C-alpha positions in Angstrom: 59.4 16.2 -3.4 56.3 18.8 -3.7 58.0 22.7 -5.1 55.9 25.6 -4.7 57.1 28.6 -6.5 57.7 28.4 -10.8 59.3 30.5 -13.3 58.5 29.2 -17.0 59.7 31.2 -20.5 57.8 30.0 -23.3 61.5 31.6 -25.9 59.3 30.6 -29.2 56.5 33.1 -28.4 58.6 35.6 -26.5 58.8 39.0 -28.8 61.0 40.9 -26.6 63.3 39.5 -23.6 64.0 42.6 -22.8 60.4 42.9 -21.7 60.6 39.7 -19.8 60.0 40.3 -16.0 60.7 36.9 -14.7 64.7 37.6 -16.8 66.7 39.8 -17.3 69.5 40.4 -19.6 72.8 40.6 -18.5 76.2 43.5 -19.2 79.1 43.3 -16.9 82.7 42.5 -17.4 85.0 40.2 -16.0 89.3 40.3 -16.5 91.3 37.2 -18.0 92.6 36.6 -14.7 89.5 36.8 -12.6 88.0 34.7 -16.2 91.2 32.7 -15.8 92.2 32.8 -19.6 93.8 35.1 -22.1 90.9 36.7 -22.7 88.4 38.6 -20.2 84.3 38.6 -21.3 81.9 41.1 -21.6 78.3 39.8 -21.3 76.7 42.3 -23.4 72.5 43.0 -23.2 73.1 43.5 -27.3 74.5 39.2 -28.0 70.7 38.1 -26.4 68.5 37.8 -29.1 64.4 37.3 -29.4 64.0 35.4 -32.3 60.1 34.3 -31.7 57.7 32.1 -34.4 55.5 34.2 -36.8 52.8 32.7 -36.1 52.3 32.5 -31.9 49.7 29.6 -31.7 52.3 27.1 -33.4 54.9 25.2 -31.6 57.2 25.4 -35.3 56.9 27.0 -38.6 59.3 30.0 -40.1 60.7 32.7 -37.2 60.5 36.7 -37.4 64.6 36.5 -37.8 65.4 33.2 -39.8 67.2 30.6 -39.1 66.7 28.5 -35.5 63.8 30.1 -33.3 63.9 31.3 -29.6 65.8 32.9 -27.4 69.6 33.8 -29.4 72.8 33.9 -27.0 75.5 35.3 -29.7 79.2 35.4 -28.8 81.2 36.9 -30.8 84.3 36.4 -33.0 85.4 40.1 -32.8 87.6 40.7 -29.6 86.7 44.0 -27.5 90.5 44.3 -26.7 91.3 41.6 -24.4 87.4 40.5 -24.0 85.3 38.1 -25.9 81.7 39.2 -26.6 79.4 36.7 -24.6 75.9 36.8 -23.7 73.8 36.1 -20.3 70.5 35.9 -19.0 69.7 35.3 -15.5 65.9 35.1 -13.3 65.3 37.9 -12.0 64.6 36.0 -8.5 67.3 34.6 -6.1 64.9 32.9 -3.0 65.3 30.1 -5.3 66.0 26.7 -3.0 66.2 23.6 -4.0 63.6 22.4 -7.7 63.9 20.9 -10.8 65.1 22.7 -14.2 64.9 22.4 -17.5 65.9 23.9 -21.0 65.8 22.8 -24.2 68.9 24.4 -26.3 70.1 24.0 -29.4 74.4 24.3 -28.8 76.2 25.5 -31.8 78.4 23.8 -33.6 81.1 26.7 -34.0 83.7 25.6 -31.8 85.5 28.1 -29.0 82.6 28.6 -26.7 80.9 26.9 -23.5 78.0 26.2 -23.2 75.0 25.0 -20.6 77.0 22.7 -14.4 75.6 21.0 -17.0 78.4 22.2 -19.6 79.0 21.4 -23.1 82.4 22.1 -24.7 82.2 23.1 -28.3 85.1 22.1 -29.3 84.5 19.0 -27.6 81.6 17.9 -30.0 82.7 15.9 -33.3 81.2 13.2 -35.4 81.9 10.7 -32.7 82.1 12.1 -29.4 78.6 14.0 -27.9 80.1 15.1 -23.9 78.4 16.8 -21.5 80.5 18.1 -17.8 78.5 17.6 -15.3 79.8 19.9 -12.5 78.7 20.7 -9.1 81.4 24.0 -8.0 82.1 23.5 -4.5 84.7 24.5 -2.1 87.5 22.5 -3.7 86.5 23.4 -7.4 86.8 27.6 -5.8 90.0 26.9 -4.3 91.6 26.1 -7.7 90.3 29.1 -9.1 86.2 27.4 -10.3 88.6 24.7 -11.9 86.2 22.1 -10.7 87.7 19.4 -12.9 89.8 17.9 -10.5 87.0 17.4 -8.0 84.8 14.5 -7.1 81.7 16.6 -8.1 83.0 17.0 -11.9 81.6 13.8 -14.4 81.7 13.8 -18.3 79.0 11.6 -20.0 78.3 11.4 -23.5 75.2 11.6 -24.7 73.2 9.4 -27.5 72.9 12.7 -29.8 75.0 15.3 -31.9 74.0 18.7 -29.3 74.7 21.3 -32.2 72.0 19.1 -34.2 68.5 19.8 -32.7 66.9 20.7 -29.9 67.5 18.9 -26.4 66.0 19.2 -22.6 68.7 19.4 -20.2 67.3 19.3 -16.7 68.6 18.6 -12.4 67.1 17.8 -10.0 68.2 19.3 -6.5 67.0 17.7 -3.7 69.2 17.8 -0.2 70.7 15.0 -0.6 71.6 14.9 -4.2 71.4 16.1 -7.8 70.4 14.1 -10.3 71.2 15.2 -14.3 68.6 13.8 -17.2 68.7 14.4 -20.9 65.7 14.4 -23.0 63.9 13.2 -19.4 66.4 10.1 -19.4 68.6 9.5 -16.3 72.3 10.7 -16.3 73.2 10.3 -13.0 73.1 11.7 -10.0 75.9 13.4 -7.5 75.5 13.3 -3.5 78.8 15.3 -2.6 79.2 18.5 -1.5 75.3 19.3 -2.4 74.2 23.2 -2.1 72.2 24.6 0.8 71.8 28.2 0.2 69.6 29.0 -2.0 70.5 30.7 -5.7 69.2 32.2 -9.3 69.4 30.3 -12.8 71.5 31.7 -15.1 71.5 30.7 -18.5 75.2 32.1 -20.2 77.2 31.1 -23.7 81.1 32.2 -23.4 84.5 31.9 -24.1 87.8 33.2 -22.4 90.0 31.9 -24.9 91.4 29.2 -22.2 92.3 26.2 -24.9 91.5 23.2 -21.4 88.0 24.3 -21.5 86.2 26.8 -23.7 89.1 27.3 -26.6 88.2 29.9 -28.9 87.3 32.6 -29.0 84.9 31.9 -32.2 86.5 32.5 -35.0 83.0 33.5 -36.7 80.0 34.5 -34.8 78.4 31.7 -32.2 75.1 31.1 -31.2 72.9 28.8 -28.9 69.3 29.4 -29.2 66.7 28.2 -26.5 63.7 27.4 -26.9 62.2 27.1 -22.8 63.3 27.5 -19.8 61.4 25.8 -16.7 61.9 26.0 -12.9 59.9 24.5 -10.5 61.2 24.8 -6.9 61.1 26.2 -3.6 61.8 29.6 -1.4 64.0 30.5 0.6 61.5 33.7 1.7 59.1 33.4 4.5 56.5 35.9 2.4 56.1 33.4 -0.6 56.4 30.5 2.3 53.2 32.4 3.7 52.0 32.8 0.2 51.5 29.3 -0.3 50.1 28.1 2.8 47.7 30.5 2.5 46.7 29.6 -1.0 47.0 25.7 0.1 45.1 25.2 3.0 44.8 21.5 2.3 47.3 20.4 0.7 46.3 16.7 0.9 42.7 17.7 -1.3 41.6 16.7 -4.4 44.1 17.7 -7.4 46.1 20.1 -4.8 49.0 19.1 -5.9 49.8 18.8 -10.1 52.5 16.1 -11.0 55.3 18.2 -13.1 55.5 16.7 -16.8 58.3 14.7 -17.9 59.5 15.4 -21.6 60.8 11.8 -23.0 61.2 12.5 -26.4 63.6 15.9 -27.7 61.4 18.8 -27.8 63.1 19.4 -31.1 60.7 21.4 -33.9 62.1 19.6 -37.5 60.6 16.9 -38.8 57.1 15.8 -40.1 55.6 15.6 -36.0 57.8 18.6 -35.1 54.6 21.0 -33.6 53.9 17.7 -31.9 57.3 17.7 -30.7 58.1 20.8 -29.6 54.7 22.0 -27.8 55.5 20.8 -24.0 53.3 22.2 -21.1 53.6 25.5 -19.2 51.6 25.8 -16.4 52.2 29.7 -16.3 49.8 29.2 -19.7 47.2 27.7 -18.0 45.5 30.7 -15.4 43.5 28.6 -12.8 47.7 26.9 -12.3 50.0 28.8 -10.9 48.1 31.3 -8.7 49.7 33.3 -6.6 52.5 33.3 -8.9 54.0 36.3 -10.8 54.6 35.3 -14.3 55.5 37.2 -17.5 52.8 37.1 -19.3 53.2 37.9 -23.8 50.0 39.1 -23.5 49.9 41.6 -21.0 51.8 43.9 -23.6 55.9 42.9 -21.7 53.3 43.7 -17.8 54.3 40.8 -15.2 50.8 39.1 -14.8 50.3 37.9 -11.0 47.4 35.7 -11.9 45.0 34.9 -8.8 46.5 36.7 -6.0 49.5 39.1 -5.5 53.1 37.9 -6.0 56.9 39.0 -6.1 59.8 39.1 -8.8 62.2 36.7 -8.1 65.9 35.3 -9.2 68.1 30.0 -9.1 71.2 29.9 -12.2 70.8 27.9 -15.4 74.5 28.8 -15.6 75.5 27.5 -19.9 79.1 28.1 -21.3 76.8 27.3 -22.7 76.0 25.7 -19.0 72.7 24.9 -16.9 73.6 25.5 -13.0 72.8 26.6 -9.5 74.4 30.0 -8.6 74.7 29.9 -4.3 
């Protein structure tokens, strides 16, 4: 399947997420009733924290704030009344229709939050179990208060690693006939029922609502989830973006007209003696000749969007993380 558009964020080198024109930190509240738990949620911009590497030319090493480098999404232990203070960041683009979506994430080890539907529940992570909940929210889950656990589009898969001990790439490929899930490039399973057909946006969130049957919590101490990169390769539902593609790609069969999206087959983790190699992954947006007519953020442009090779538009799919990665439509 050929994808015409992209959005990429290398959070290891982004100094200030609020200046990244591809993404927007969220500020909103959800009541306990609408959150389906004893507590509601209060997404706060202040809980989305940039912590880049000190060395912008490296993929490992000390970070500006200390600890793991990347974009930090915090869930706070201190309540705001009956709301848990949480974090979410969304793409500015909402015309995403089918694609391949990847995020490198190190989860929190603090019980009581819901993370990357790929969804991780930190309360489920222990020495002998590392499950990931794979979800496609459908009309059935909506009828059950957004609870997909009793629907055919909910599966639990055990991972061969501990997601709170290092960075791993979590990926799903959304096609018209199926959604395929991967971890570190290894296929987990396909879902073929209730496939979304409407465009959406990407969101990464880290939250808790105190529901003992799902997220648990709130966490007893502040809990952080760290994202080192997000990559989305997709088609647009907007006619203007489709026209842009046809103008810039007059002969799709020409040599080098189509570039393969590299698969990440190892954990993109910066720790260990080869950390600078394993954490260094490919970004089309870091190569000027490969993002023609795309609007992509460039930290080198002092926080401005860089329209490379032509005019582009700002845009929003939802990689949802409780921690969850999801397509929201």
